[in-house]
PAGU-473830 format. One record per atom (N, C-alpha, C, O): residue number from 1; residue in three letters; x, z negated, y negated. Coordinates in nm, 3 decimals, decimal comma. Last residue first. Layout:
<atoms>
<atom bafi="NUM" vodo="ALA" east="X" up="Z" north="Y"/>
...
</atoms>
This chain:
<atoms>
<atom bafi="83" vodo="UNK" east="1,176" up="0,404" north="-0,959"/>
<atom bafi="83" vodo="UNK" east="1,139" up="0,537" north="-1,012"/>
<atom bafi="83" vodo="UNK" east="1,253" up="0,601" north="-1,087"/>
<atom bafi="83" vodo="UNK" east="1,238" up="0,713" north="-1,137"/>
<atom bafi="82" vodo="UNK" east="1,262" up="0,150" north="-0,909"/>
<atom bafi="82" vodo="UNK" east="1,296" up="0,251" north="-0,809"/>
<atom bafi="82" vodo="UNK" east="1,267" up="0,393" north="-0,859"/>
<atom bafi="82" vodo="UNK" east="1,325" up="0,490" north="-0,811"/>
<atom bafi="81" vodo="UNK" east="1,152" up="0,003" north="-1,109"/>
<atom bafi="81" vodo="UNK" east="1,297" up="0,017" north="-1,108"/>
<atom bafi="81" vodo="UNK" east="1,340" up="0,127" north="-1,012"/>
<atom bafi="81" vodo="UNK" east="1,443" up="0,191" north="-1,033"/>
<atom bafi="80" vodo="UNK" east="0,884" up="0,008" north="-1,034"/>
<atom bafi="80" vodo="UNK" east="0,925" up="0,076" north="-1,158"/>
<atom bafi="80" vodo="UNK" east="1,076" up="0,100" north="-1,159"/>
<atom bafi="80" vodo="UNK" east="1,122" up="0,205" north="-1,204"/>
<atom bafi="79" vodo="UNK" east="0,898" up="-0,151" north="-0,802"/>
<atom bafi="79" vodo="UNK" east="0,856" up="-0,011" north="-0,792"/>
<atom bafi="79" vodo="UNK" east="0,899" up="0,068" north="-0,915"/>
<atom bafi="79" vodo="UNK" east="0,944" up="0,182" north="-0,903"/>
<atom bafi="78" vodo="UNK" east="0,969" up="-0,398" north="-0,914"/>
<atom bafi="78" vodo="UNK" east="1,060" up="-0,332" north="-0,820"/>
<atom bafi="78" vodo="UNK" east="1,026" up="-0,184" north="-0,808"/>
<atom bafi="78" vodo="UNK" east="1,115" up="-0,100" north="-0,805"/>
<atom bafi="77" vodo="UNK" east="0,736" up="-0,447" north="-1,064"/>
<atom bafi="77" vodo="UNK" east="0,866" up="-0,435" north="-1,131"/>
<atom bafi="77" vodo="UNK" east="0,966" up="-0,363" north="-1,043"/>
<atom bafi="77" vodo="UNK" east="1,040" up="-0,276" north="-1,091"/>
<atom bafi="76" vodo="UNK" east="0,542" up="-0,467" north="-0,860"/>
<atom bafi="76" vodo="UNK" east="0,530" up="-0,365" north="-0,964"/>
<atom bafi="76" vodo="UNK" east="0,664" up="-0,341" north="-1,033"/>
<atom bafi="76" vodo="UNK" east="0,700" up="-0,226" north="-1,058"/>
<atom bafi="75" vodo="UNK" east="0,637" up="-0,690" north="-0,720"/>
<atom bafi="75" vodo="UNK" east="0,622" up="-0,562" north="-0,652"/>
<atom bafi="75" vodo="UNK" east="0,618" up="-0,448" north="-0,753"/>
<atom bafi="75" vodo="UNK" east="0,681" up="-0,344" north="-0,733"/>
<atom bafi="74" vodo="UNK" east="0,618" up="-0,886" north="-0,922"/>
<atom bafi="74" vodo="UNK" east="0,746" up="-0,855" north="-0,860"/>
<atom bafi="74" vodo="UNK" east="0,742" up="-0,717" north="-0,795"/>
<atom bafi="74" vodo="UNK" east="0,834" up="-0,637" north="-0,812"/>
<atom bafi="73" vodo="UNK" east="0,341" up="-0,886" north="-0,968"/>
<atom bafi="73" vodo="UNK" east="0,432" up="-0,850" north="-1,076"/>
<atom bafi="73" vodo="UNK" east="0,568" up="-0,810" north="-1,019"/>
<atom bafi="73" vodo="UNK" east="0,627" up="-0,711" north="-1,063"/>
<atom bafi="72" vodo="UNK" east="0,247" up="-0,972" north="-0,717"/>
<atom bafi="72" vodo="UNK" east="0,209" up="-0,840" north="-0,768"/>
<atom bafi="72" vodo="UNK" east="0,304" up="-0,796" north="-0,878"/>
<atom bafi="72" vodo="UNK" east="0,345" up="-0,679" north="-0,881"/>
<atom bafi="71" vodo="UNK" east="0,356" up="-1,231" north="-0,708"/>
<atom bafi="71" vodo="UNK" east="0,394" up="-1,132" north="-0,607"/>
<atom bafi="71" vodo="UNK" east="0,363" up="-0,991" north="-0,656"/>
<atom bafi="71" vodo="UNK" east="0,444" up="-0,900" north="-0,637"/>
<atom bafi="70" vodo="UNK" east="0,221" up="-1,349" north="-0,923"/>
<atom bafi="70" vodo="UNK" east="0,367" up="-1,340" north="-0,924"/>
<atom bafi="70" vodo="UNK" east="0,415" up="-1,233" north="-0,827"/>
<atom bafi="70" vodo="UNK" east="0,504" up="-1,155" north="-0,860"/>
<atom bafi="69" vodo="UNK" east="-0,039" up="-1,337" north="-0,830"/>
<atom bafi="69" vodo="UNK" east="-0,005" up="-1,258" north="-0,947"/>
<atom bafi="69" vodo="UNK" east="0,147" up="-1,244" north="-0,959"/>
<atom bafi="69" vodo="UNK" east="0,196" up="-1,140" north="-1,001"/>
<atom bafi="68" vodo="UNK" east="-0,014" up="-1,515" north="-0,611"/>
<atom bafi="68" vodo="UNK" east="-0,049" up="-1,376" north="-0,588"/>
<atom bafi="68" vodo="UNK" east="-0,013" up="-1,290" north="-0,708"/>
<atom bafi="68" vodo="UNK" east="0,039" up="-1,179" north="-0,691"/>
<atom bafi="67" vodo="UNK" east="0,038" up="-1,759" north="-0,732"/>
<atom bafi="67" vodo="UNK" east="0,138" up="-1,699" north="-0,642"/>
<atom bafi="67" vodo="UNK" east="0,109" up="-1,551" north="-0,621"/>
<atom bafi="67" vodo="UNK" east="0,202" up="-1,471" north="-0,615"/>
<atom bafi="66" vodo="UNK" east="-0,167" up="-1,874" north="-0,869"/>
<atom bafi="66" vodo="UNK" east="-0,082" up="-1,780" north="-0,942"/>
<atom bafi="66" vodo="UNK" east="0,018" up="-1,710" north="-0,852"/>
<atom bafi="66" vodo="UNK" east="0,076" up="-1,609" north="-0,892"/>
<atom bafi="65" vodo="UNK" east="-0,488" up="-1,921" north="-0,724"/>
<atom bafi="65" vodo="UNK" east="-0,343" up="-1,940" north="-0,719"/>
<atom bafi="65" vodo="UNK" east="-0,269" up="-1,832" north="-0,796"/>
<atom bafi="65" vodo="UNK" east="-0,303" up="-1,714" north="-0,790"/>
<atom bafi="64" vodo="UNK" east="-0,771" up="-1,971" north="-0,935"/>
<atom bafi="64" vodo="UNK" east="-0,706" up="-1,895" north="-0,827"/>
<atom bafi="64" vodo="UNK" east="-0,555" up="-1,914" north="-0,838"/>
<atom bafi="64" vodo="UNK" east="-0,501" up="-1,922" north="-0,948"/>
<atom bafi="63" vodo="UNK" east="-0,944" up="-2,058" north="-1,133"/>
<atom bafi="63" vodo="UNK" east="-0,896" up="-2,153" north="-1,033"/>
<atom bafi="63" vodo="UNK" east="-0,834" up="-2,087" north="-0,912"/>
<atom bafi="63" vodo="UNK" east="-0,843" up="-2,138" north="-0,800"/>
<atom bafi="62" vodo="UNK" east="-1,016" up="-1,904" north="-1,344"/>
<atom bafi="62" vodo="UNK" east="-1,098" up="-1,892" north="-1,222"/>
<atom bafi="62" vodo="UNK" east="-1,054" up="-1,987" north="-1,112"/>
<atom bafi="62" vodo="UNK" east="-1,120" up="-1,997" north="-1,009"/>
<atom bafi="61" vodo="UNK" east="-0,816" up="-1,966" north="-1,524"/>
<atom bafi="61" vodo="UNK" east="-0,955" up="-1,995" north="-1,561"/>
<atom bafi="61" vodo="UNK" east="-1,043" up="-1,995" north="-1,437"/>
<atom bafi="61" vodo="UNK" east="-1,135" up="-2,076" north="-1,425"/>
<atom bafi="60" vodo="UNK" east="-0,602" up="-1,859" north="-1,376"/>
<atom bafi="60" vodo="UNK" east="-0,608" up="-2,002" north="-1,404"/>
<atom bafi="60" vodo="UNK" east="-0,750" up="-2,045" north="-1,440"/>
<atom bafi="60" vodo="UNK" east="-0,798" up="-2,147" north="-1,392"/>
<atom bafi="59" vodo="UNK" east="-0,656" up="-1,587" north="-1,383"/>
<atom bafi="59" vodo="UNK" east="-0,660" up="-1,656" north="-1,254"/>
<atom bafi="59" vodo="UNK" east="-0,666" up="-1,807" north="-1,273"/>
<atom bafi="59" vodo="UNK" east="-0,730" up="-1,877" north="-1,194"/>
<atom bafi="58" vodo="UNK" east="-0,615" up="-1,544" north="-1,657"/>
<atom bafi="58" vodo="UNK" east="-0,747" up="-1,521" north="-1,597"/>
<atom bafi="58" vodo="UNK" east="-0,759" up="-1,596" north="-1,465"/>
<atom bafi="58" vodo="UNK" east="-0,860" up="-1,660" north="-1,438"/>
<atom bafi="57" vodo="UNK" east="-0,341" up="-1,606" north="-1,679"/>
<atom bafi="57" vodo="UNK" east="-0,440" up="-1,682" north="-1,756"/>
<atom bafi="57" vodo="UNK" east="-0,579" up="-1,665" north="-1,697"/>
<atom bafi="57" vodo="UNK" east="-0,654" up="-1,763" north="-1,689"/>
<atom bafi="56" vodo="UNK" east="-0,228" up="-1,417" north="-1,503"/>
<atom bafi="56" vodo="UNK" east="-0,207" up="-1,561" north="-1,483"/>
<atom bafi="56" vodo="UNK" east="-0,316" up="-1,642" north="-1,553"/>
<atom bafi="56" vodo="UNK" east="-0,375" up="-1,733" north="-1,496"/>
<atom bafi="55" vodo="UNK" east="-0,300" up="-1,180" north="-1,628"/>
<atom bafi="55" vodo="UNK" east="-0,353" up="-1,209" north="-1,495"/>
<atom bafi="55" vodo="UNK" east="-0,338" up="-1,357" north="-1,461"/>
<atom bafi="55" vodo="UNK" east="-0,425" up="-1,415" north="-1,397"/>
<atom bafi="54" vodo="UNK" east="-0,143" up="-1,209" north="-1,858"/>
<atom bafi="54" vodo="UNK" east="-0,289" up="-1,209" north="-1,870"/>
<atom bafi="54" vodo="UNK" east="-0,352" up="-1,239" north="-1,735"/>
<atom bafi="54" vodo="UNK" east="-0,448" up="-1,316" north="-1,727"/>
<atom bafi="53" vodo="UNK" east="0,110" up="-1,193" north="-1,743"/>
<atom bafi="53" vodo="UNK" east="0,074" up="-1,311" north="-1,821"/>
<atom bafi="53" vodo="UNK" east="-0,078" up="-1,322" north="-1,835"/>
<atom bafi="53" vodo="UNK" east="-0,135" up="-1,431" north="-1,824"/>
<atom bafi="52" vodo="UNK" east="0,114" up="-0,938" north="-1,633"/>
<atom bafi="52" vodo="UNK" east="0,113" up="-1,054" north="-1,543"/>
<atom bafi="52" vodo="UNK" east="0,073" up="-1,182" north="-1,615"/>
<atom bafi="52" vodo="UNK" east="0,009" up="-1,269" north="-1,557"/>
<atom bafi="51" vodo="UNK" east="-0,097" up="-0,698" north="-1,786"/>
<atom bafi="51" vodo="UNK" east="0,016" up="-0,790" north="-1,799"/>
<atom bafi="51" vodo="UNK" east="0,004" up="-0,905" north="-1,700"/>
<atom bafi="51" vodo="UNK" east="-0,103" up="-0,962" north="-1,683"/>
<atom bafi="50" vodo="UNK" east="-0,221" up="-0,425" north="-1,594"/>
<atom bafi="50" vodo="UNK" east="-0,242" up="-0,542" north="-1,679"/>
<atom bafi="50" vodo="UNK" east="-0,123" up="-0,636" north="-1,675"/>
<atom bafi="50" vodo="UNK" east="-0,057" up="-0,651" north="-1,572"/>
<atom bafi="49" vodo="UNK" east="-0,198" up="-0,118" north="-1,574"/>
<atom bafi="49" vodo="UNK" east="-0,101" up="-0,220" north="-1,534"/>
<atom bafi="49" vodo="UNK" east="-0,119" up="-0,343" north="-1,623"/>
<atom bafi="49" vodo="UNK" east="-0,041" up="-0,364" north="-1,716"/>
<atom bafi="48" vodo="UNK" east="-0,432" up="0,030" north="-1,651"/>
<atom bafi="48" vodo="UNK" east="-0,352" up="0,064" north="-1,533"/>
<atom bafi="48" vodo="UNK" east="-0,261" up="-0,048" north="-1,484"/>
<atom bafi="48" vodo="UNK" east="-0,250" up="-0,069" north="-1,363"/>
<atom bafi="47" vodo="UNK" east="-0,745" up="-0,037" north="-1,732"/>
<atom bafi="47" vodo="UNK" east="-0,611" up="-0,082" north="-1,770"/>
<atom bafi="47" vodo="UNK" east="-0,524" up="-0,066" north="-1,647"/>
<atom bafi="47" vodo="UNK" east="-0,540" up="-0,139" north="-1,549"/>
<atom bafi="46" vodo="UNK" east="-0,969" up="0,040" north="-1,602"/>
<atom bafi="46" vodo="UNK" east="-0,930" up="0,121" north="-1,717"/>
<atom bafi="46" vodo="UNK" east="-0,794" up="0,080" north="-1,773"/>
<atom bafi="46" vodo="UNK" east="-0,733" up="0,153" north="-1,851"/>
<atom bafi="45" vodo="UNK" east="-1,081" up="-0,108" north="-1,403"/>
<atom bafi="45" vodo="UNK" east="-0,964" up="-0,027" north="-1,370"/>
<atom bafi="45" vodo="UNK" east="-0,917" up="0,062" north="-1,482"/>
<atom bafi="45" vodo="UNK" east="-0,834" up="0,151" north="-1,461"/>
<atom bafi="44" vodo="UNK" east="-1,276" up="-0,285" north="-1,460"/>
<atom bafi="44" vodo="UNK" east="-1,319" up="-0,147" north="-1,432"/>
<atom bafi="44" vodo="UNK" east="-1,203" up="-0,057" north="-1,392"/>
<atom bafi="44" vodo="UNK" east="-1,224" up="0,057" north="-1,350"/>
<atom bafi="43" vodo="UNK" east="-1,129" up="-0,513" north="-1,524"/>
<atom bafi="43" vodo="UNK" east="-1,213" up="-0,512" north="-1,404"/>
<atom bafi="43" vodo="UNK" east="-1,256" up="-0,372" north="-1,363"/>
<atom bafi="43" vodo="UNK" east="-1,272" up="-0,344" north="-1,244"/>
<atom bafi="42" vodo="UNK" east="-1,017" up="-0,428" north="-1,768"/>
<atom bafi="42" vodo="UNK" east="-0,930" up="-0,462" north="-1,655"/>
<atom bafi="42" vodo="UNK" east="-1,010" up="-0,453" north="-1,525"/>
<atom bafi="42" vodo="UNK" east="-0,964" up="-0,392" north="-1,428"/>
<atom bafi="41" vodo="UNK" east="-1,250" up="-0,401" north="-1,918"/>
<atom bafi="41" vodo="UNK" east="-1,167" up="-0,283" north="-1,893"/>
<atom bafi="41" vodo="UNK" east="-1,072" up="-0,308" north="-1,776"/>
<atom bafi="41" vodo="UNK" east="-1,050" up="-0,219" north="-1,694"/>
<atom bafi="40" vodo="UNK" east="-1,331" up="-0,670" north="-1,925"/>
<atom bafi="40" vodo="UNK" east="-1,417" up="-0,570" north="-1,861"/>
<atom bafi="40" vodo="UNK" east="-1,336" up="-0,445" north="-1,828"/>
<atom bafi="40" vodo="UNK" east="-1,353" up="-0,387" north="-1,720"/>
<atom bafi="39" vodo="UNK" east="-1,123" up="-0,777" north="-2,075"/>
<atom bafi="39" vodo="UNK" east="-1,141" up="-0,820" north="-1,936"/>
<atom bafi="39" vodo="UNK" east="-1,228" up="-0,720" north="-1,860"/>
<atom bafi="39" vodo="UNK" east="-1,200" up="-0,690" north="-1,744"/>
<atom bafi="38" vodo="UNK" east="-1,178" up="-0,647" north="-2,318"/>
<atom bafi="38" vodo="UNK" east="-1,053" up="-0,618" north="-2,247"/>
<atom bafi="38" vodo="UNK" east="-1,063" up="-0,660" north="-2,101"/>
<atom bafi="38" vodo="UNK" east="-1,017" up="-0,588" north="-2,012"/>
<atom bafi="37" vodo="UNK" east="-1,426" up="-0,761" north="-2,382"/>
<atom bafi="37" vodo="UNK" east="-1,416" up="-0,615" north="-2,364"/>
<atom bafi="37" vodo="UNK" east="-1,289" up="-0,578" north="-2,288"/>
<atom bafi="37" vodo="UNK" east="-1,291" up="-0,489" north="-2,203"/>
<atom bafi="36" vodo="UNK" east="-1,360" up="-1,025" north="-2,417"/>
<atom bafi="36" vodo="UNK" east="-1,447" up="-0,991" north="-2,304"/>
<atom bafi="36" vodo="UNK" east="-1,438" up="-0,840" north="-2,276"/>
<atom bafi="36" vodo="UNK" east="-1,443" up="-0,798" north="-2,161"/>
<atom bafi="35" vodo="UNK" east="-1,015" up="-1,070" north="-2,506"/>
<atom bafi="35" vodo="UNK" east="-1,153" up="-1,036" north="-2,539"/>
<atom bafi="35" vodo="UNK" east="-1,231" up="-1,004" north="-2,411"/>
<atom bafi="35" vodo="UNK" east="-1,174" up="-0,963" north="-2,310"/>
<atom bafi="34" vodo="UNK" east="-0,826" up="-1,365" north="-2,419"/>
<atom bafi="34" vodo="UNK" east="-0,841" up="-1,220" north="-2,430"/>
<atom bafi="34" vodo="UNK" east="-0,986" up="-1,192" north="-2,466"/>
<atom bafi="34" vodo="UNK" east="-1,071" up="-1,281" north="-2,458"/>
<atom bafi="33" vodo="UNK" east="-0,785" up="-1,631" north="-2,345"/>
<atom bafi="33" vodo="UNK" east="-0,733" up="-1,580" north="-2,472"/>
<atom bafi="33" vodo="UNK" east="-0,723" up="-1,428" north="-2,477"/>
<atom bafi="33" vodo="UNK" east="-0,628" up="-1,370" north="-2,530"/>
<atom bafi="32" vodo="UNK" east="-0,907" up="-1,757" north="-2,146"/>
<atom bafi="32" vodo="UNK" east="-0,789" up="-1,680" north="-2,107"/>
<atom bafi="32" vodo="UNK" east="-0,722" up="-1,614" north="-2,229"/>
<atom bafi="32" vodo="UNK" east="-0,618" up="-1,550" north="-2,217"/>
<atom bafi="31" vodo="UNK" east="-1,134" up="-1,858" north="-2,268"/>
<atom bafi="31" vodo="UNK" east="-1,025" up="-1,952" north="-2,237"/>
<atom bafi="31" vodo="UNK" east="-0,896" up="-1,882" north="-2,192"/>
<atom bafi="31" vodo="UNK" east="-0,788" up="-1,941" north="-2,199"/>
<atom bafi="30" vodo="UNK" east="-1,262" up="-1,591" north="-2,298"/>
<atom bafi="30" vodo="UNK" east="-1,231" up="-1,679" north="-2,411"/>
<atom bafi="30" vodo="UNK" east="-1,121" up="-1,780" north="-2,376"/>
<atom bafi="30" vodo="UNK" east="-1,022" up="-1,787" north="-2,450"/>
<atom bafi="29" vodo="UNK" east="-1,301" up="-1,477" north="-2,038"/>
<atom bafi="29" vodo="UNK" east="-1,210" up="-1,417" north="-2,135"/>
<atom bafi="29" vodo="UNK" east="-1,168" up="-1,515" north="-2,245"/>
<atom bafi="29" vodo="UNK" east="-1,050" up="-1,522" north="-2,280"/>
<atom bafi="28" vodo="UNK" east="-1,497" up="-1,628" north="-1,910"/>
<atom bafi="28" vodo="UNK" east="-1,362" up="-1,621" north="-1,853"/>
<atom bafi="28" vodo="UNK" east="-1,262" up="-1,575" north="-1,960"/>
<atom bafi="28" vodo="UNK" east="-1,152" up="-1,628" north="-1,969"/>
<atom bafi="27" vodo="UNK" east="-1,718" up="-1,601" north="-2,072"/>
<atom bafi="27" vodo="UNK" east="-1,683" up="-1,735" north="-2,023"/>
<atom bafi="27" vodo="UNK" east="-1,544" up="-1,740" north="-1,962"/>
<atom bafi="27" vodo="UNK" east="-1,479" up="-1,845" north="-1,962"/>
<atom bafi="26" vodo="UNK" east="-1,735" up="-1,322" north="-2,104"/>
<atom bafi="26" vodo="UNK" east="-1,697" up="-1,406" north="-2,218"/>
<atom bafi="26" vodo="UNK" east="-1,651" up="-1,544" north="-2,173"/>
<atom bafi="26" vodo="UNK" east="-1,556" up="-1,599" north="-2,228"/>
<atom bafi="25" vodo="UNK" east="-1,829" up="-1,245" north="-1,853"/>
<atom bafi="25" vodo="UNK" east="-1,699" up="-1,196" north="-1,900"/>
<atom bafi="25" vodo="UNK" east="-1,647" up="-1,286" north="-2,012"/>
<atom bafi="25" vodo="UNK" east="-1,530" up="-1,323" north="-2,014"/>
<atom bafi="24" vodo="UNK" east="-1,978" up="-1,535" north="-1,695"/>
<atom bafi="24" vodo="UNK" east="-1,982" up="-1,413" north="-1,774"/>
<atom bafi="24" vodo="UNK" east="-1,840" up="-1,369" north="-1,808"/>
<atom bafi="24" vodo="UNK" east="-1,744" up="-1,445" north="-1,794"/>
<atom bafi="23" vodo="UNK" east="-1,988" up="-1,653" north="-1,364"/>
<atom bafi="23" vodo="UNK" east="-1,933" up="-1,665" north="-1,499"/>
<atom bafi="23" vodo="UNK" east="-1,943" up="-1,530" north="-1,570"/>
<atom bafi="23" vodo="UNK" east="-1,920" up="-1,425" north="-1,510"/>
<atom bafi="22" vodo="UNK" east="-2,048" up="-1,703" north="-1,096"/>
<atom bafi="22" vodo="UNK" east="-2,156" up="-1,672" north="-1,192"/>
<atom bafi="22" vodo="UNK" east="-2,112" up="-1,696" north="-1,336"/>
<atom bafi="22" vodo="UNK" east="-2,185" up="-1,751" north="-1,419"/>
<atom bafi="21" vodo="UNK" east="-1,865" up="-1,716" north="-0,904"/>
<atom bafi="21" vodo="UNK" east="-1,879" up="-1,838" north="-0,985"/>
<atom bafi="21" vodo="UNK" east="-1,987" up="-1,824" north="-1,091"/>
<atom bafi="21" vodo="UNK" east="-2,016" up="-1,917" north="-1,166"/>
<atom bafi="20" vodo="UNK" east="-1,882" up="-1,454" north="-0,820"/>
<atom bafi="20" vodo="UNK" east="-1,923" up="-1,560" north="-0,728"/>
<atom bafi="20" vodo="UNK" east="-1,948" up="-1,690" north="-0,805"/>
<atom bafi="20" vodo="UNK" east="-2,041" up="-1,764" north="-0,774"/>
<atom bafi="19" vodo="UNK" east="-1,767" up="-1,326" north="-1,044"/>
<atom bafi="19" vodo="UNK" east="-1,908" up="-1,305" north="-1,012"/>
<atom bafi="19" vodo="UNK" east="-1,961" up="-1,414" north="-0,917"/>
<atom bafi="19" vodo="UNK" east="-2,074" up="-1,461" north="-0,935"/>
<atom bafi="18" vodo="UNK" east="-1,502" up="-1,415" north="-1,030"/>
<atom bafi="18" vodo="UNK" east="-1,582" up="-1,441" north="-1,151"/>
<atom bafi="18" vodo="UNK" east="-1,730" up="-1,430" north="-1,119"/>
<atom bafi="18" vodo="UNK" east="-1,810" up="-1,513" north="-1,162"/>
<atom bafi="17" vodo="UNK" east="-1,429" up="-1,315" north="-0,781"/>
<atom bafi="17" vodo="UNK" east="-1,425" up="-1,459" north="-0,805"/>
<atom bafi="17" vodo="UNK" east="-1,509" up="-1,496" north="-0,927"/>
<atom bafi="17" vodo="UNK" east="-1,579" up="-1,596" north="-0,926"/>
<atom bafi="16" vodo="UNK" east="-1,451" up="-1,040" north="-0,831"/>
<atom bafi="16" vodo="UNK" east="-1,537" up="-1,104" north="-0,731"/>
<atom bafi="16" vodo="UNK" east="-1,544" up="-1,254" north="-0,753"/>
<atom bafi="16" vodo="UNK" east="-1,651" up="-1,314" north="-0,745"/>
<atom bafi="15" vodo="UNK" east="-1,243" up="-1,012" north="-1,018"/>
<atom bafi="15" vodo="UNK" east="-1,381" up="-0,981" north="-1,056"/>
<atom bafi="15" vodo="UNK" east="-1,479" up="-1,048" north="-0,959"/>
<atom bafi="15" vodo="UNK" east="-1,578" up="-1,107" north="-1,002"/>
<atom bafi="14" vodo="UNK" east="-1,023" up="-1,081" north="-0,859"/>
<atom bafi="14" vodo="UNK" east="-1,055" up="-1,159" north="-0,978"/>
<atom bafi="14" vodo="UNK" east="-1,200" up="-1,137" north="-1,020"/>
<atom bafi="14" vodo="UNK" east="-1,271" up="-1,232" north="-1,053"/>
<atom bafi="13" vodo="UNK" east="-1,038" up="-0,874" north="-0,670"/>
<atom bafi="13" vodo="UNK" east="-1,051" up="-1,013" north="-0,626"/>
<atom bafi="13" vodo="UNK" east="-1,086" up="-1,105" north="-0,744"/>
<atom bafi="13" vodo="UNK" east="-1,169" up="-1,194" north="-0,731"/>
<atom bafi="12" vodo="UNK" east="-0,985" up="-0,655" north="-0,829"/>
<atom bafi="12" vodo="UNK" east="-1,115" up="-0,664" north="-0,762"/>
<atom bafi="12" vodo="UNK" east="-1,142" up="-0,807" north="-0,716"/>
<atom bafi="12" vodo="UNK" east="-1,255" up="-0,855" north="-0,721"/>
<atom bafi="11" vodo="UNK" east="-0,722" up="-0,717" north="-0,892"/>
<atom bafi="11" vodo="UNK" east="-0,820" up="-0,713" north="-0,999"/>
<atom bafi="11" vodo="UNK" east="-0,961" up="-0,723" north="-0,940"/>
<atom bafi="11" vodo="UNK" east="-1,046" up="-0,793" north="-0,995"/>
<atom bafi="10" vodo="UNK" east="-0,609" up="-0,686" north="-0,637"/>
<atom bafi="10" vodo="UNK" east="-0,607" up="-0,818" north="-0,701"/>
<atom bafi="10" vodo="UNK" east="-0,709" up="-0,824" north="-0,812"/>
<atom bafi="10" vodo="UNK" east="-0,778" up="-0,925" north="-0,827"/>
<atom bafi="9" vodo="UNK" east="-0,647" up="-0,414" north="-0,597"/>
<atom bafi="9" vodo="UNK" east="-0,708" up="-0,508" north="-0,503"/>
<atom bafi="9" vodo="UNK" east="-0,715" up="-0,647" north="-0,566"/>
<atom bafi="9" vodo="UNK" east="-0,815" up="-0,717" north="-0,551"/>
<atom bafi="8" vodo="UNK" east="-0,487" up="-0,315" north="-0,806"/>
<atom bafi="8" vodo="UNK" east="-0,630" up="-0,288" north="-0,804"/>
<atom bafi="8" vodo="UNK" east="-0,703" up="-0,385" north="-0,712"/>
<atom bafi="8" vodo="UNK" east="-0,811" up="-0,433" north="-0,746"/>
<atom bafi="7" vodo="UNK" east="-0,238" up="-0,398" north="-0,718"/>
<atom bafi="7" vodo="UNK" east="-0,290" up="-0,452" north="-0,843"/>
<atom bafi="7" vodo="UNK" east="-0,441" up="-0,433" north="-0,848"/>
<atom bafi="7" vodo="UNK" east="-0,515" up="-0,523" north="-0,890"/>
<atom bafi="6" vodo="UNK" east="-0,223" up="-0,239" north="-0,488"/>
<atom bafi="6" vodo="UNK" east="-0,220" up="-0,385" north="-0,476"/>
<atom bafi="6" vodo="UNK" east="-0,276" up="-0,450" north="-0,601"/>
<atom bafi="6" vodo="UNK" east="-0,353" up="-0,546" north="-0,593"/>
<atom bafi="5" vodo="UNK" east="-0,226" up="0,016" north="-0,600"/>
<atom bafi="5" vodo="UNK" east="-0,335" up="-0,022" north="-0,510"/>
<atom bafi="5" vodo="UNK" east="-0,341" up="-0,174" north="-0,495"/>
<atom bafi="5" vodo="UNK" east="-0,449" up="-0,232" north="-0,488"/>
<atom bafi="4" vodo="UNK" east="0,015" up="0,006" north="-0,741"/>
<atom bafi="4" vodo="UNK" east="-0,111" up="0,027" north="-0,814"/>
<atom bafi="4" vodo="UNK" east="-0,230" up="-0,015" north="-0,728"/>
<atom bafi="4" vodo="UNK" east="-0,325" up="-0,075" north="-0,779"/>
<atom bafi="3" vodo="UNK" east="0,202" up="-0,025" north="-0,535"/>
<atom bafi="3" vodo="UNK" east="0,182" up="-0,134" north="-0,631"/>
<atom bafi="3" vodo="UNK" east="0,052" up="-0,119" north="-0,710"/>
<atom bafi="3" vodo="UNK" east="-0,013" up="-0,218" north="-0,741"/>
<atom bafi="2" vodo="UNK" east="0,067" up="0,094" north="-0,217"/>
<atom bafi="2" vodo="UNK" east="0,148" up="0,103" north="-0,337"/>
<atom bafi="2" vodo="UNK" east="0,115" up="-0,008" north="-0,435"/>
<atom bafi="2" vodo="UNK" east="0,014" up="-0,077" north="-0,420"/>
<atom bafi="1" vodo="UNK" east="0,085" up="0,000" north="0,117"/>
<atom bafi="1" vodo="UNK" east="0,000" up="0,000" north="0,000"/>
<atom bafi="1" vodo="UNK" east="0,089" up="0,000" north="-0,123"/>
<atom bafi="1" vodo="UNK" east="0,178" up="-0,084" north="-0,135"/>
</atoms>
């Protein structure tokens, strides 16, 4: 699985976690210090490579482990270096 596919899977996981918790985009975005519109773009896949820092903040709001975002960032960085 390529880094883009892994990031996409992680973004889908974040969206699912938000929906399961019945949280609005605004309820997650505000404490993550991003706009609801930007979070929606991330969830829709309109943001190709969301910042690991932003993924950390969103995952923290959702109570999801940061280990996964660290792994995704590492994989993405290694892939970019190989290009």
